[in-house]
All heavy atoms as an XYZ file, in Angstrom:
763
protein
N      11.613     30.434      8.367
C      10.946     29.289      8.937
C      11.035     29.334     10.482
O      10.713     28.379     11.077
C      11.616     28.038      8.396
C      11.327     27.661      7.020
S      11.569     26.023      6.519
C      13.312     25.841      6.708
N      11.456     30.335     11.077
C      11.622     30.350     12.529
C      10.279     30.774     13.235
O      10.232     30.550     14.409
C      12.703     31.424     12.929
N       9.399     31.232     12.405
C       8.027     31.572     13.018
C       7.280     30.323     13.528
O       7.540     29.211     12.903
C       7.281     32.372     12.092
O       6.721     31.556     11.053
N       6.438     30.434     14.465
C       5.787     29.246     15.019
C       4.573     28.815     14.180
O       3.871     27.893     14.534
C       5.437     29.584     16.441
O       4.514     30.610     16.565
N       4.245     29.606     13.097
C       3.077     29.284     12.366
C       3.324     28.551     10.957
O       2.560     28.520     10.121
C       2.197     30.502     12.126
C       2.972     31.531     11.365
O       4.163     31.446     11.120
O       2.322     32.581     10.915
N       4.526     27.935     10.962
C       4.906     27.228      9.705
C       4.115     25.944      9.631
O       4.147     25.060     10.531
C       6.395     26.982      9.611
C       6.742     26.099      8.464
C       7.267     28.253      9.603
N       3.335     25.780      8.601
C       2.406     24.613      8.403
C       2.836     23.952      7.097
O       3.104     24.695      6.094
C       1.036     24.932      8.380
C       0.526     25.543      9.715
C       0.400     24.636     10.790
C      -0.220     25.281     12.016
N       0.327     24.824     13.287
N       2.821     22.643      6.909
C       3.074     22.043      5.717
C       2.016     22.219      4.648
O       0.804     22.386      4.980
C       3.183     20.560      6.051
C       2.418     20.392      7.299
C       2.522     21.710      8.005
N       2.420     22.361      3.384
C       1.425     22.612      2.243
C       0.929     21.254      1.753
O      -0.177     21.239      1.242
C       2.093     23.321      1.225
C       2.391     24.803      1.598
C       3.013     25.559      0.335
C       3.205     27.088      0.590
N       3.636     27.519      1.782
N       1.746     20.241      1.775
C       1.325     18.900      1.318
C       2.058     17.874      2.071
O       3.053     18.117      2.765
C       1.558     18.831     -0.211
O       2.971     18.879     -0.496
N       1.503     16.602      1.788
C       2.210     15.438      2.541
C       2.106     14.244      1.537
O       1.198     14.113      0.806
C       1.474     15.138      3.895
C       0.036     14.718      3.641
C       2.208     14.020      4.594
N       3.193     13.458      1.574
C       3.254     12.179      0.850
C       3.919     11.126      1.641
O       4.515     11.464      2.714
C       3.963     12.411     -0.491
O       5.379     12.772     -0.206
N       3.736      9.897      1.352
C       4.346      8.830      1.998
C       5.681      8.442      1.353
O       5.818      8.395      0.076
C       3.385      7.644      2.089
C       2.320      7.886      3.054
N       2.413      7.620      4.442
C       1.084      8.473      2.943
C       1.282      7.945      4.921
N       0.483      8.503      4.099
N       6.595      7.950      2.128
C       7.888      7.436      1.537
C       7.724      6.126      0.676
O       6.820      5.335      1.055
C       8.807      7.213      2.702
N       8.453      6.023     -0.341
C       8.422      4.775     -1.062
C       9.552      3.896     -0.779
O       9.474      2.593     -0.900
C       8.351      5.231     -2.613
C       7.285      6.155     -2.962
C       5.935      5.453     -3.067
C       4.876      6.255     -3.634
N       3.892      6.755     -2.681
N      10.717      4.495     -0.599
C      11.960      3.603     -0.267
C      12.770      4.354      0.747
O      12.760      5.561      0.971
C      12.743      3.328     -1.504
C      13.367      4.500     -2.235
C      14.154      4.109     -3.411
C      15.008      5.323     -3.872
N      16.013      4.916     -4.841
N      13.567      3.524      1.455
C      14.432      4.068      2.608
C      15.528      4.921      2.051
O      16.098      4.690      1.003
C      14.999      2.911      3.362
C      15.821      3.372      4.473
C      15.288      3.568      5.774
C      17.098      3.675      4.658
N      16.242      3.939      6.597
C      17.479      4.044      5.907
C      18.236      3.638      3.683
C      18.765      4.407      6.327
C      19.513      4.053      4.027
C      19.804      4.421      5.363
N      15.903      6.041      2.782
C      17.042      6.808      2.590
C      17.435      7.383      3.937
O      16.766      7.251      4.916
C      16.712      8.052      1.584
O      15.745      8.879      2.217
N      18.505      8.170      3.995
C      18.995      8.658      5.230
C      17.945      9.768      5.721
O      17.671      9.859      6.950
C      20.360      9.358      5.027
C      21.432      8.288      4.975
C      22.746      8.840      4.885
O      22.972     10.117      4.945
O      23.762      8.030      4.782
N      17.336     10.495      4.715
C      16.286     11.531      5.152
C      15.063     10.822      5.660
O      14.510     11.311      6.787
C      15.872     12.293      3.829
C      14.762     13.252      4.202
C      14.213     13.936      2.797
O      14.434     13.382      1.742
O      13.359     14.781      3.026
N      14.713      9.705      5.149
C      13.520      8.941      5.582
C      13.915      8.405      7.025
O      12.967      8.348      7.912
C      13.175      7.776      4.705
C      12.814      8.398      3.274
C      12.047      6.948      5.238
C      11.663      9.422      3.365
N      15.121      7.942      7.199
C      15.507      7.454      8.532
C      15.223      8.473      9.607
O      14.682      8.189     10.671
C      16.928      7.072      8.547
C      17.436      6.556      9.837
C      16.901      5.149     10.343
O      16.439      4.372      9.515
O      16.590      4.934     11.550
N      15.653      9.728      9.380
C      15.525     10.821     10.353
C      14.062     11.213     10.492
O      13.631     11.427     11.715
C      16.438     12.013     10.008
C      17.852     11.803     10.434
O      18.133     11.121     11.374
N      18.729     12.319      9.604
N      13.338     11.192      9.539
C      11.931     11.530      9.640
C      11.240     10.468     10.342
O      10.304     10.774     11.273
C      11.283     11.639      8.177
C      11.451     12.895      7.379
C      11.083     12.712      5.919
C      10.881     14.041      8.044
N      11.604      9.164     10.194
C      10.976      8.137     10.957
C      11.192      8.366     12.437
O      10.360      8.247     13.289
C      11.628      6.776     10.577
C      11.319      5.608     11.421
C      10.121      5.001     11.268
C      12.187      5.127     12.375
C       9.720      3.861     12.055
C      11.827      4.061     13.161
C      10.679      3.391     13.036
O      10.311      2.330     13.834
N      12.413      8.802     12.824
C      12.744      9.047     14.234
C      11.949     10.152     14.854
O      11.453     10.044     15.863
C      14.272      9.209     14.328
C      15.096      8.021     13.989
C      16.561      8.170     14.069
N      17.208      6.936     13.580
C      18.386      6.574     14.004
N      19.054      7.316     14.941
N      18.968      5.474     13.536
N      11.861     11.252     14.057
C      10.973     12.406     14.446
C       9.568     11.997     14.673
O       8.920     12.284     15.648
C      11.114     13.637     13.600
C      12.295     14.391     13.767
C      13.379     14.369     12.754
C      12.623     15.173     14.830
C      14.535     15.062     12.895
C      13.774     15.942     14.996
C      14.744     15.819     14.072
N       8.977     11.197     13.734
C       7.622     10.894     13.741
C       7.423      9.827     14.851
O       6.362      9.842     15.506
C       7.142     10.479     12.394
C       7.103     11.548     11.393
C       6.814     11.165     10.042
O       6.410     10.136      9.653
N       7.096     12.111      9.142
N       8.363      8.984     15.139
C       8.223      7.995     16.247
C       8.099      8.763     17.585
O       7.491      8.351     18.513
C       9.524      7.064     16.194
C       9.492      6.081     17.267
N      10.345      6.130     18.367
C       8.794      4.966     17.378
C      10.133      5.102     19.133
N       9.225      4.365     18.491
N       8.749      9.910     17.692
C       8.750     10.681     18.984
C       7.484     11.663     18.948
O       7.332     12.350     19.960
C      10.020     11.506     18.975
N       6.680     11.683     17.916
C       5.472     12.366     17.922
C       5.517     13.767     17.269
O       4.670     14.676     17.497
N       6.568     13.960     16.323
C       6.648     15.253     15.594
C       6.562     14.983     14.122
O       6.893     13.829     13.654
C       7.949     15.972     15.936
C       8.092     16.252     17.366
C       8.743     15.327     18.234
C       7.537     17.335     17.905
C       8.958     15.535     19.573
C       7.723     17.609     19.330
C       8.339     16.691     20.102
O       8.421     16.947     21.471
N       6.182     16.044     13.351
C       6.177     15.829     11.944
C       7.555     15.639     11.341
O       7.791     14.765     10.497
C       5.571     17.103     11.153
C       4.040     17.243     11.247
C       3.543     18.254     10.421
N       4.170     19.525     10.642
C       3.693     20.584     11.235
N       2.390     20.386     11.758
N       4.302     21.627     11.473
N       8.404     16.519     11.826
C       9.767     16.548     11.264
C      10.675     17.525     12.208
O      10.203     17.904     13.220
C       9.820     17.090      9.834
C       9.014     18.393      9.689
O       8.874     19.139     10.601
O       8.522     18.645      8.515
N      11.925     17.742     11.686
C      12.809     18.522     12.461
C      12.290     19.941     12.692
O      12.499     20.480     13.755
C      14.163     18.573     11.770
C      15.266     19.217     12.617
C      16.644     19.091     11.962
O      16.809     18.374     10.966
O      17.536     19.747     12.496
N      11.629     20.521     11.679
C      11.133     21.838     11.820
C      10.105     21.919     12.957
O      10.218     22.926     13.886
C      10.409     22.370     10.510
C      11.502     22.428      9.371
C       9.705     23.662     10.691
C      10.903     22.633      8.001
N       9.204     21.091     13.044
C       8.150     21.108     14.119
C       8.875     20.853     15.491
O       8.570     21.457     16.471
C       7.047     20.091     13.898
C       6.026     20.129     14.987
C       4.900     19.105     14.953
O       5.255     17.955     14.593
O       3.752     19.530     15.231
N       9.838     19.918     15.491
C      10.542     19.649     16.773
C      11.236     20.827     17.362
O      11.115     21.155     18.481
C      11.571     18.516     16.569
C      12.331     18.096     17.762
C      11.758     17.364     18.734
C      13.629     18.554     18.004
C      12.420     16.970     19.970
C      14.335     18.252     19.105
C      13.720     17.435     20.143
O      14.395     17.142     21.231
N      11.899     21.562     16.473
C      12.578     22.756     16.917
C      11.580     23.855     17.321
O      11.912     24.607     18.247
C      13.485     23.295     15.760
C      14.754     22.493     15.535
C      15.566     23.006     14.339
C      16.840     22.282     14.112
N      17.618     22.793     13.071
N      10.478     23.988     16.741
C       9.447     24.956     17.114
C       8.874     24.648     18.514
O       8.800     25.500     19.401
C       8.324     24.940     16.103
C       8.619     25.629     14.818
C       7.445     25.541     13.838
O       6.485     24.804     14.023
N       7.535     26.196     12.662
N       8.497     23.322     18.657
C       7.829     23.021     19.924
C       8.804     22.951     21.102
O       8.522     23.541     22.138
C       7.227     21.562     19.827
C       6.706     21.017     21.130
C       6.158     21.590     18.755
N      10.045     22.439     20.873
C      10.997     22.300     21.950
C      11.950     23.537     22.087
O      12.650     23.670     23.053
C      11.837     21.068     21.804
C      11.094     19.794     22.026
C      10.526     19.793     23.431
C       9.641     18.627     23.752
N       9.040     18.678     25.047
N      11.735     24.486     21.191
C      12.522     25.738     21.322
C      14.092     25.434     21.357
O      14.780     25.953     22.221
C      12.107     26.594     22.525
C      10.693     27.027     22.408
C      10.411     27.945     21.287
O      11.092     28.991     21.093
N       9.508     27.630     20.416
N      14.566     24.530     20.523
C      15.980     24.232     20.434
C      16.523     24.652     19.058
O      15.752     24.710     18.119
C      16.222     22.681     20.629
C      15.876     22.329     22.034
C      15.534     21.852     19.710
N      17.802     24.888     19.027
C      18.411     25.240     17.710
C      19.076     24.030     17.040
O      19.170     24.077     15.813
C      19.389     26.400     17.905
O      20.438     25.930     18.797
N      19.490     23.073     17.800
C      20.188     21.889     17.261
C      19.525     20.617     17.790
O      19.002     20.617     18.907
C      21.617     21.975     17.424
C      22.379     23.045     16.781
S      24.200     22.939     17.043
C      24.530     21.259     16.551
N      19.714     19.565     17.002
C      19.184     18.278     17.368
C      20.420     17.326     17.558
O      21.297     17.437     16.772
C      18.229     17.607     16.271
C      17.811     16.190     16.658
C      17.068     18.528     15.998
N      20.411     16.596     18.624
C      21.572     15.600     18.820
C      21.578     14.605     17.775
O      20.591     13.947     17.469
C      21.397     14.933     20.257
C      21.657     15.864     21.423
O      22.356     16.816     21.283
O      21.138     15.573     22.530
N      22.763     14.507     17.106
C      23.003     13.580     16.057
C      24.187     12.716     16.244
O      25.135     13.164     16.901
C      23.100     14.275     14.689
C      21.812     14.978     14.321
C      21.967     15.617     13.042
N      20.834     16.440     12.622
C      19.689     15.946     12.087
N      19.735     14.683     11.721
N      18.731     16.681     11.694
N      24.219     11.504     15.742
C      25.368     10.723     15.712
C      26.456     11.325     14.725
O      26.160     11.510     13.538
C      25.048      9.285     15.292
C      24.290      8.495     16.405
C      22.947      8.197     16.261
C      24.816      7.957     17.597
N      22.553      7.532     17.432
C      23.590      7.396     18.271
C      26.071      8.028     18.272
C      23.764      6.778     19.500
C      26.138      7.333     19.438
C      25.030      6.796     20.113
N      27.663     11.576     15.196
C      28.553     12.188     14.180
C      29.033     11.235     13.018
O      29.254     11.709     12.013
C      29.819     12.433     15.123
C      29.535     11.743     16.368
C      28.175     11.418     16.587
N      28.956      9.856     13.306
C      29.353      8.979     12.224
C      28.337      8.963     11.085
O      28.734      8.832      9.897
C      29.552      7.525     12.797
C      30.499      7.387     13.933
C      29.851      7.577     15.276
O      28.657      7.867     15.340
O      30.624      7.594     16.277
N      27.077      8.963     11.472
C      26.048      8.747     10.453
C      25.199      9.915     10.152
O      24.593     10.090      9.088
C      25.134      7.626     10.865
O      24.509      7.995     12.175
C      25.853      6.302     11.010
N      25.161     10.838     11.177
C      24.215     12.051     10.968
C      22.848     11.746     11.377
O      21.915     12.535     11.247
N      22.527     10.570     11.718
C      21.130     10.156     12.211
C      20.899     10.791     13.560
O      21.793     11.141     14.381
C      20.955      8.684     12.322
C      21.099      7.828     11.153
C      21.627      6.521     11.212
C      20.999      8.441      9.873
C      21.709      5.727     10.045
C      21.023      7.619      8.657
C      21.431      6.367      8.840
O      21.578      5.582      7.668
N      19.606     11.046     13.814
C      19.202     11.694     15.070
C      19.511     10.670     16.206
O      19.370      9.456     16.123
C      17.678     11.905     15.037
C      17.086     12.330     16.483
C      17.341     13.004     13.999
N      20.182     11.202     17.299
C      20.551     10.393     18.425
C      19.595     10.402     19.476
O      19.344      9.366     20.108
C      21.932     11.038     18.936
C      22.519     10.304     19.986
C      23.843     10.921     20.273
C      24.679     10.243     21.362
N      25.907     10.881     21.550
N      19.012     11.564     19.858
C      18.143     11.717     21.072
C      17.107     12.790     20.715
O      17.321     13.794     20.228
C      18.965     12.114     22.228
C      18.194     12.374     23.515
C      18.988     12.908     24.623
C      19.385     14.274     24.481
N      20.129     14.797     25.635
N      15.763     12.398     21.050
C      14.684     13.367     20.909
C      13.931     13.363     22.209
O      13.673     12.354     22.793
C      13.767     12.921     19.792
C      14.413     13.041     18.348
C      13.385     12.505     17.405
C      14.687     14.452     18.083
N      13.434     14.531     22.543
C      12.524     14.730     23.722
C      11.090     14.695     23.258
O      10.681     15.486     22.465
C      12.828     15.971     24.479
C      12.112     16.113     25.770
C      12.430     17.425     26.518
O      13.338     18.206     26.020
O      11.787     17.681     27.510
N      10.356     13.696     23.803
C       8.844     13.651     23.423
C       8.136     14.869     24.053
O       8.716     15.631     24.858
C       8.265     12.397     23.967
C       8.893     11.227     23.292
C       8.265      9.862     23.705
N       7.382      9.940     24.765
C       6.706      8.866     25.353
N       7.023      7.724     24.944
N       5.957      9.000     26.456
N       6.914     14.966     23.621
C       6.079     16.057     24.209
C       5.839     15.974     25.715
O       5.543     16.981     26.368
C       4.762     16.189     23.423
C       4.967     16.556     21.962
C       3.697     16.502     21.236
N       3.857     16.649     19.742
C       3.755     17.848     19.179
N       3.468     18.922     19.783
N       3.995     17.971     17.834
N       5.867     14.717     26.242
C       5.676     14.577     27.691
C       6.956     14.595     28.425
O       7.029     14.273     29.631
C       4.981     13.254     27.932
C       5.812     12.036     27.526
O       6.892     12.182     26.988
O       5.258     10.950     27.617
N       8.030     15.191     27.859
C       9.380     15.428     28.430
C      10.119     14.184     28.777
O      11.052     14.218     29.649
C       9.162     16.385     29.672
C       8.704     17.718     29.251
O       8.957     18.267     28.203
N       7.846     18.358     30.106
N       9.769     13.079     28.129
C      10.629     11.940     28.275
C      11.380     11.811     27.026
O      11.169     12.494     26.052
C       9.892     10.632     28.528
O       8.915     10.399     27.373
C       9.037     10.606     29.816
N      12.488     11.002     27.013
C      13.403     10.960     25.982
C      13.310      9.579     25.177
O      13.072      8.540     25.822
C      14.841     11.216     26.390
C      15.087     12.548     26.848
C      14.770     13.001     28.122
C      15.567     13.562     25.882
C      15.036     14.262     28.540
C      15.716     14.806     26.342
C      15.493     15.196     27.649
N      13.590      9.639     23.892
C      13.859      8.572     23.042
C      15.314      8.595     22.633
O      15.816      9.715     22.252
C      13.015      8.587     21.756
C      11.639      8.003     21.848
C      10.543      8.692     21.432
C      11.386      6.761     22.319
C       9.315      8.216     21.482
C      10.131      6.222     22.478
C       9.074      6.914     21.995
O       7.816      6.393     22.130
N      16.049      7.498     22.792
C      17.406      7.372     22.401
C      17.503      6.405     21.228
O      16.874      5.329     21.202
C      18.314      6.900     23.491
C      18.331      7.863     24.659
C      17.412      7.854     25.722
C      19.297      8.872     24.710
C      17.475      8.807     26.736
C      19.350      9.829     25.716
C      18.471      9.767     26.694
O      18.449     10.696     27.719
N      18.217      6.797     20.220
C      18.277      5.921     18.981
C      19.675      5.534     18.729
O      20.681      6.049     19.073
C      17.864      6.839     17.782
C      16.452      7.227     17.844
C      16.042      8.492     18.349
C      15.405      6.358     17.539
C      14.722      8.847     18.422
C      14.076      6.784     17.680
C      13.648      8.024     18.164
O      12.348      8.387     18.204
N      19.735      4.313     18.036
C      21.120      3.645     17.717
C      21.744      4.399     16.596
O      21.198      5.218     15.818
C      20.838      2.234     17.346
C      20.330      1.384     18.484
O      20.716      1.652     19.501
N      19.461      0.471     18.131
N      23.070      4.091     16.389
C      23.812      4.587     15.283
C      23.332      4.119     13.897
O      23.515      4.770     12.891
C      25.322      4.230     15.430
C      26.022      5.065     16.459
C      27.546      4.563     16.595
N      28.227      5.295     17.578
C      28.350      5.021     18.813
N      27.744      3.930     19.318
N      29.039      5.732     19.659
N      22.821      2.832     13.991
C      22.431      2.143     12.755
C      21.040      2.465     12.474
O      20.252      3.060     13.208
C      22.679      0.630     12.938
C      24.084      0.241     13.001
C      24.610      0.256     14.460
O      23.849      0.348     15.390
N      25.930      0.343     14.600
N      20.709      2.003     11.263
C      19.319      2.156     10.791
C      18.302      1.557     11.670
O      18.564      0.432     12.143
C      19.208      1.499      9.393
C      17.899      1.519      8.713
C      17.943      0.783      7.458
N      16.567      0.619      6.867
C      16.236      0.135      5.778
N      17.254     -0.169      4.931
N      15.089      0.102      5.334
N      17.216      2.276     11.982
C      16.165      1.608     12.749
C      14.854      1.456     12.050
O      13.972      0.815     12.487
C      15.912      2.482     14.031
C      17.083      2.425     14.970
C      16.698      2.919     16.401
O      15.600      3.227     16.621
O      17.652      3.016     17.204
N      14.691      2.164     10.962
C      13.493      2.057     10.130
C      13.499      0.907      9.205
O      14.213      0.956      8.166
C      13.308      3.400      9.304
S      11.812      3.438      8.369
N      12.826     -0.126      9.574
C      12.812     -1.370      8.779
C      12.080     -1.143      7.407
O      11.237     -0.177      7.414
C      12.105     -2.487      9.455
C      12.857     -2.987     10.659
O      14.011     -2.830     10.711
O      12.218     -3.364     11.649
N      12.276     -1.922      6.426
C      11.623     -1.791      5.094
C      10.101     -1.765      5.211
O       9.439     -1.070      4.574
C      12.139     -2.860      4.144
C      13.531     -2.504      3.603
O      13.986     -1.337      3.664
O      14.258     -3.492      3.195
N       9.594     -2.629      6.183
C       8.144     -2.720      6.323
C       7.553     -1.519      7.000
O       6.377     -1.270      6.925
C       7.848     -3.955      7.176
C       8.334     -3.951      8.552
C       8.022     -5.222      9.332
C       8.495     -5.124     10.766
N       8.181     -6.316     11.575
N       8.440     -0.598      7.552
C       7.936      0.628      8.191
C       8.086      1.859      7.320
O       7.511      2.872      7.557
C       8.729      0.906      9.497
C       8.620     -0.185     10.529
C       7.211     -0.270     11.166
O       6.661      0.741     11.431
O       6.815     -1.473     11.428
N       8.844      1.706      6.159
C       9.140      2.877      5.378
C       7.842      3.611      4.847
O       7.760      4.777      4.749
C      10.014      2.531      4.203
C      10.184      3.604      3.144
C      11.458      2.159      4.755
N       6.856      2.795      4.389
C       5.644      3.326      3.804
C       4.869      4.136      4.727
O       3.966      4.867      4.429
C       4.804      2.200      3.165
C       4.104      1.353      4.144
N       4.727      0.404      4.803
C       2.813      1.432      4.608
C       3.846     -0.178      5.662
N       2.706      0.464      5.469
N       5.027      3.968      6.065
C       4.404      4.766      7.163
C       4.881      6.105      7.410
O       4.272      7.016      8.016
C       4.428      4.008      8.460
C       3.644      2.659      8.442
C       3.817      1.922      9.717
C       3.248      0.519      9.666
N       3.507     -0.233     10.942
N       6.138      6.358      6.850
C       6.749      7.665      7.104
C       6.126      8.712      6.174
O       6.068      8.526      4.948
C       8.304      7.615      6.929
C       8.977      8.896      7.006
C       8.959      6.563      7.744
N       5.725      9.819      6.765
C       5.170     10.918      6.027
C       6.258     11.986      5.611
O       7.080     12.326      6.438
C       3.990     11.622      6.776
C       2.897     10.637      6.987
C       1.864     11.222      7.791
C       0.668     10.335      8.100
N      -0.346     10.887      8.997
N       6.214     12.476      4.416
C       7.108     13.537      4.042
C       6.385     14.779      3.827
O       5.405     14.780      2.956
C       7.885     13.146      2.635
C       8.523     11.763      2.789
C       8.824     14.188      2.193
C       8.975     11.155      1.472
N       6.657     15.832      4.541
C       5.899     17.101      4.513
C       6.618     18.045      3.550
O       7.848     18.179      3.655
C       5.748     17.668      5.980
C       4.764     16.816      6.718
C       5.382     15.791      7.525
C       3.413     17.068      6.721
C       4.500     15.070      8.320
C       2.636     16.255      7.487
C       3.143     15.222      8.357
O       2.314     14.455      9.076
N       5.852     18.798      2.722
C       6.466     19.837      1.882
C       5.938     21.158      2.411
O       4.746     21.316      2.712
C       6.010     19.592      0.460
N       6.797     22.131      2.481
C       6.486     23.429      2.977
C       6.519     24.469      1.901
O       7.123     24.357      0.891
C       7.477     23.854      4.077
C       7.420     23.039      5.336
C       8.054     21.817      5.490
C       6.458     23.378      6.375
C       7.888     21.037      6.628
C       6.330     22.654      7.516
C       7.038     21.451      7.606
O       6.893     20.680      8.760
């Protein structure tokens, strides 16, 4: 999956909140499909995460500004259905 031509085969929308959905919400809020695309675009090997929860802590947007996220859940129930889950 390290090659830059990895494209998703299918997409679905989240039905209920989970830790995976929380992290996908954060990546998509910053303008990326998921962690795979973020690592490809930004050429990084690791993503900053909160040690207590494992949630994404900081992401760099495509315009080189940063989003900083809280330790707690940020994806409200009303936002869950907007999160896209990509299958590779």
